C-alpha positions as CSV (number, residue, x, y, z in Angstrom):
1,X,21.7,17.9,-15.2
2,X,21.3,18.9,-11.5
3,X,23.6,21.7,-10.4
4,X,22.7,22.7,-6.9
5,X,23.2,20.4,-3.9
6,X,19.5,20.3,-3.3
7,X,18.7,19.3,-6.9
8,X,21.4,16.6,-6.8
9,X,19.9,15.2,-3.6
10,X,16.4,15.2,-5.2
11,X,17.8,13.3,-8.2
12,X,19.2,10.7,-5.8
13,X,15.9,10.4,-3.9
14,X,13.9,10.1,-7.2
15,X,16.1,7.2,-8.2
16,X,15.3,5.3,-5.0
17,X,11.6,6.0,-5.1
18,X,11.4,5.1,-8.7
19,X,13.0,1.7,-8.0
20,X,10.5,1.0,-5.2
21,X,7.5,2.1,-7.3
22,X,8.7,-0.1,-10.2
23,X,9.0,-3.1,-7.9
24,X,5.5,-2.4,-6.5
25,X,4.0,-2.1,-10.0
26,X,5.7,-5.3,-11.1
27,X,4.4,-7.1,-8.0
28,X,0.8,-5.9,-8.7
29,X,1.1,-7.0,-12.3
30,X,2.3,-10.5,-11.2
31,X,-0.8,-10.9,-8.9
32,X,-3.1,-9.7,-11.7
33,X,-1.4,-12.1,-14.2
34,X,-2.0,-15.0,-11.7
35,X,-5.7,-14.2,-11.7
36,X,-5.8,-14.0,-15.5
37,X,-4.1,-17.4,-15.8
38,X,-6.5,-19.0,-13.3
39,X,-9.4,-17.6,-15.3
40,X,-8.0,-19.0,-18.5
41,X,-7.5,-22.4,-17.0
42,X,-11.1,-22.4,-16.0
43,X,-10.5,-23.3,-12.3
44,X,-13.0,-21.2,-10.3
45,X,-11.5,-22.0,-6.9
46,X,-7.9,-21.1,-7.9
47,X,-9.2,-17.9,-9.6
48,X,-11.1,-16.9,-6.5
49,X,-8.0,-17.5,-4.3
50,X,-5.8,-15.5,-6.7
51,X,-8.3,-12.6,-6.7
52,X,-8.4,-12.6,-2.9
53,X,-4.6,-12.2,-2.9
54,X,-4.5,-9.6,-5.7
55,X,-7.1,-7.2,-4.2
56,X,-5.1,-6.1,-1.1
57,X,-2.0,-5.8,-3.3
58,X,-3.8,-3.5,-5.7
59,X,-5.3,-1.4,-3.0
60,X,-1.8,-1.1,-1.3
61,X,-0.6,0.3,-4.7
62,X,-3.4,2.9,-4.4
63,X,-2.3,4.0,-0.9
64,X,1.3,4.2,-2.0
65,X,0.4,6.3,-5.0
66,X,1.5,3.8,-7.7
67,X,-1.9,3.1,-9.1
68,X,-4.9,5.5,-9.3
69,X,-7.9,4.7,-7.1
70,X,-10.3,4.4,-10.0
71,X,-8.0,2.2,-12.0
72,X,-7.7,-0.3,-9.1
73,X,-11.4,-0.2,-8.5
74,X,-12.1,-0.9,-12.2
75,X,-9.6,-3.8,-12.3
76,X,-11.0,-5.4,-9.2
77,X,-14.6,-5.0,-10.4
78,X,-13.9,-6.5,-13.8
79,X,-11.9,-9.4,-12.4
80,X,-14.5,-10.1,-9.7
81,X,-17.2,-10.2,-12.4
82,X,-15.2,-12.7,-14.4
83,X,-14.5,-14.9,-11.4
84,X,-18.1,-14.8,-10.5
85,X,-19.2,-15.7,-14.0
86,X,-16.7,-18.6,-14.0
87,X,-18.0,-19.9,-10.7
88,X,-21.6,-19.9,-11.8
89,X,-20.9,-21.4,-15.2
């Protein structure tokens, strides 16, 4: 447990930041789930729209330090390929 005033303050700050990061991560997952659901339904237009909304959210997670840059790039790349394949099929 924190003993010094500084460590107590840091513990409080970490709680707040953790809550914000958790909310961001949840928001990103929701957007990704919407893309996945659109892909499963087979509707290319809806999947494309969902992907266009998910991309900035994922990249915002990168700038805020919630998601690693390469992880976001990989997810976007794979989802884009799947949406493109659905559109051409």
